[in-house]
C-alpha positions, -999 to +999 in steps of 0.1 A: +444-619+613+462-613+580+448-632+550+475-666+536+474-656+498+466-632+474+439-659+465+424-658+497+424-615+495+405-616+462+379-639+476+373-617+507+374-586+484+345-600+463+326-612+491+327-578+511+309-566+479+284-586+484+250-590+455+269-569+433+289-576+399+322-561+406+346-553+375+379-576+375+395-543+365+382-532+403+392-557+422+430-560+410+430-519+417+417-531+456+438-558+458+473-540+443+477-568+423+483-570+385+455-574+362+464-606+346+475-618+382+444-612+397+422-627+361+440-664+368+434-662+408+398-653+399+397-685+372+411-706+401+381-691+420+358-702+393+370-733+389+372-744+423+336-728+430+342-698+449+336-673+425+311-668+391+323-645+358+283-633+351+272-612+325+288-598+292+318-580+307+345-592+332+322-587+363+318-610+396+302-625+423+312-643+451+291-677+451+275-673+484+261-634+470+247-651+437+232-681+458+214-652+478+204-628+449+190-659+427+171-665+459+157-633+460+148-638+421+127-660+427+110-650+459+097-625+436+086-651+411+070-669+435+051-638+451+039-623+418+029-652+403+006-659+437-007-629+436-013-637+398-026-672+397-041-669+367-011-653+343+010-681+324+038-651+324+052-621+337+071-590+322+106-592+335+105-552+336+080-563+371+104-585+386+132-561+384+115-534+406+099-561+425+139-568+436+152-536+429+186-550+417+211-529+396+201-538+360+236-556+345+228-584+380+197-587+374+199-594+334+229-619+345+205-634+374+181-643+347+201-661+325+220-678+352+188-686+365+176-702+328+208-721+327+197-735+356+167-747+344+143-727+371+131-702+348+120-700+314+131-667+292+105-661+264+107-637+236+092-597+239+108-597+281+084-623+295+095-649+320+081-681+338+088-703+362+105-737+342+068-759+336+045-734+336+022-736+312+011-704+291-025-695+292-051-714+264-050-701+227-079-672+235-073-661+268-059-625+275-025-629+285-009-600+271-025-564+270 
């Protein structure tokens, strides 16, 4: 089954990467297409809701993989707070350990979850589910 277009090929390549951030330059090399063309194709995939640029660098993820990764992050947050229901926040390092995702992807997912309003990122690398109340003053939240 041959792929009909360079755009389709790029989407398939991105989907095959799974839950990871792939540099545009790597996608250009794999698709044997000029970087400028790949950049335009990625922008087209993004505007049609099939790909997302995440993080500080020009790194991309397929939307299906993004949703799967966000589900992993949500599950880790839910499990942590079920086990520590007395806590108002969790250190992002704890969540990183629980998900075992690559650091750049993990950081980008935290930002994406915050952008979507499902998590709150707080100073000092702390994370809370949106709307979760801080412990009252005088309680020992941090070590």
